[in-house]
C-alpha positions as CSV (number, residue, x, y, z in Angstrom):
1,M,0.0,0.0,0.0
2,T,1.3,3.4,-1.0
3,I,0.9,6.7,0.7
4,A,1.0,9.5,-1.9
5,V,0.4,13.1,-1.1
6,V,0.2,16.2,-3.3
7,L,-0.1,19.6,-1.7
8,K,-0.6,22.9,-3.4
9,V,1.1,25.6,-1.4
10,H,1.7,29.3,-2.1
11,D,5.2,28.8,-3.6
12,G,4.5,25.6,-5.5
13,V,3.4,22.0,-5.3
14,V,4.8,19.5,-2.8
15,L,4.9,15.8,-3.7
16,A,5.5,13.2,-1.0
17,A,5.3,9.4,-0.9
18,D,6.4,6.4,1.2
19,S,9.4,4.4,0.0
20,A,8.2,0.8,-0.3
21,S,7.8,-0.6,-3.8
22,S,7.0,-4.1,-5.0
23,M,8.4,-5.9,-8.1
24,T,5.8,-8.3,-9.4
25,G,5.6,-10.8,-12.2
26,P,4.4,-14.3,-13.1
27,D,5.5,-17.2,-10.9
28,A,6.5,-20.6,-12.4
29,S,2.9,-21.4,-13.1
30,G,2.2,-18.1,-14.7
31,N,0.2,-16.7,-11.8
32,P,0.9,-13.1,-10.6
33,A,3.4,-13.0,-7.8
34,V,5.4,-10.5,-5.8
35,W,9.1,-11.0,-6.5
36,N,10.6,-8.5,-4.1
37,V,9.7,-5.6,-1.9
38,Y,12.2,-2.7,-1.8
39,N,12.0,-0.4,1.1
40,N,13.9,2.5,-0.4
41,A,12.2,3.1,-3.7
42,N,12.0,6.5,-5.4
43,K,8.3,7.2,-6.1
44,I,8.8,10.9,-6.7
45,I,10.4,11.6,-10.1
46,N,11.5,14.7,-12.0
47,L,10.7,14.3,-15.7
48,Y,12.9,17.1,-17.0
49,K,16.0,18.3,-15.0
50,G,15.8,22.0,-14.3
51,L,12.0,22.3,-14.9
52,P,9.3,22.0,-12.3
53,I,7.8,18.9,-13.7
54,G,7.4,16.2,-11.1
55,G,5.6,12.9,-10.9
56,I,4.5,10.6,-8.2
57,T,3.7,6.9,-8.7
58,W,1.8,4.3,-6.7
59,G,0.7,0.7,-7.3
60,A,2.8,-1.9,-9.1
61,G,6.5,-1.0,-8.9
62,S,7.3,-2.3,-12.4
63,I,6.0,-2.9,-15.9
64,G,7.4,-6.2,-17.0
65,F,10.9,-6.5,-15.8
66,A,11.6,-2.7,-15.6
67,S,11.0,-0.6,-12.5
68,I,8.8,2.5,-12.7
69,T,11.8,4.6,-11.7
70,T,13.9,3.2,-14.5
71,L,11.1,3.8,-17.0
72,A,10.7,7.3,-15.7
73,K,14.4,8.0,-16.4
74,D,14.0,6.6,-19.9
75,L,11.0,8.9,-20.4
76,R,13.0,11.9,-19.0
77,A,15.8,11.1,-21.5
78,R,13.3,11.2,-24.4
79,L,11.6,14.4,-23.2
80,S,14.9,16.3,-22.8
81,D,16.6,15.2,-26.0
82,P,16.2,18.1,-28.5
83,N,17.1,15.8,-31.4
84,N,14.2,13.6,-30.6
85,K,11.4,15.5,-32.4
86,Q,8.8,12.9,-31.6
87,W,9.3,13.2,-27.8
88,A,11.2,16.3,-26.9
89,I,9.4,19.1,-25.1
90,S,10.4,22.8,-25.3
91,P,11.5,24.1,-21.9
92,G,10.0,27.5,-22.7
93,T,6.6,26.5,-24.1
94,Y,5.7,23.0,-22.7
95,T,2.4,22.3,-21.0
96,I,1.7,19.8,-18.3
97,E,-0.9,18.3,-20.5
98,E,1.8,17.7,-23.2
99,V,4.0,15.9,-20.6
100,A,1.1,13.8,-19.3
101,V,0.1,12.7,-22.8
102,A,3.7,11.7,-23.5
103,A,4.0,9.8,-20.2
104,R,0.8,7.9,-21.0
105,R,2.0,7.1,-24.5
106,F,5.3,5.9,-23.2
107,L,4.2,4.0,-20.1
108,F,0.9,2.5,-21.2
109,R,0.9,2.3,-25.0
110,E,4.5,1.5,-25.5
111,R,5.6,-0.3,-22.4
112,M,2.6,-2.1,-21.0
113,R,1.3,-3.3,-24.3
114,T,4.7,-4.9,-25.0
115,T,4.9,-6.8,-21.8
116,R,3.0,-9.6,-20.1
117,A,1.9,-7.1,-17.6
118,Q,-1.1,-6.2,-19.7
119,R,-2.5,-9.6,-19.1
120,Q,-2.2,-9.4,-15.3
121,R,-4.7,-7.6,-13.1
122,R,-2.6,-4.8,-11.8
123,T,-3.2,-1.5,-10.1
124,Q,-1.0,1.3,-11.4
125,G,-1.3,5.0,-10.9
126,G,0.6,8.2,-11.4
127,L,0.2,11.9,-11.2
128,F,2.2,14.6,-12.9
129,E,2.4,18.2,-11.6
130,A,4.1,21.4,-12.7
131,F,4.2,24.8,-11.1
132,E,5.1,28.2,-12.6
133,K,5.3,31.5,-10.8
134,G,4.0,34.7,-12.1
135,P,0.7,36.4,-13.0
136,D,0.1,34.2,-16.1
137,A,1.2,31.0,-14.5
138,K,-0.5,27.7,-15.5
139,Q,-0.6,24.7,-13.1
């Protein structure tokens, strides 16, 4: 069970979560099983270094054999690569909706559909937040 908290405060958005995460997958019979529980998992992620775009995750700790943290780092690499026209976001003009759509496309359409995880009953969740200061700020 994960505790995930998002607070909107005057100066920004605060993300907090516990640190336990489970790696799951099929056992020898093909039934869903917990492989390992890690008590120092990173459930808070930054999706673009230097920009106030954060994410918080809960539920299953992996998709297939990859942890959510590893997948988030892979997504961050795509979003921040200016040569990757299909995935890159512009630091000056991005929207949180654009980031959320990219995260969904990467995690659910690309990763979950290519693993056995799609055939398992799993609970997976995530939330992405961004905060900008100023009179015209969008959140």
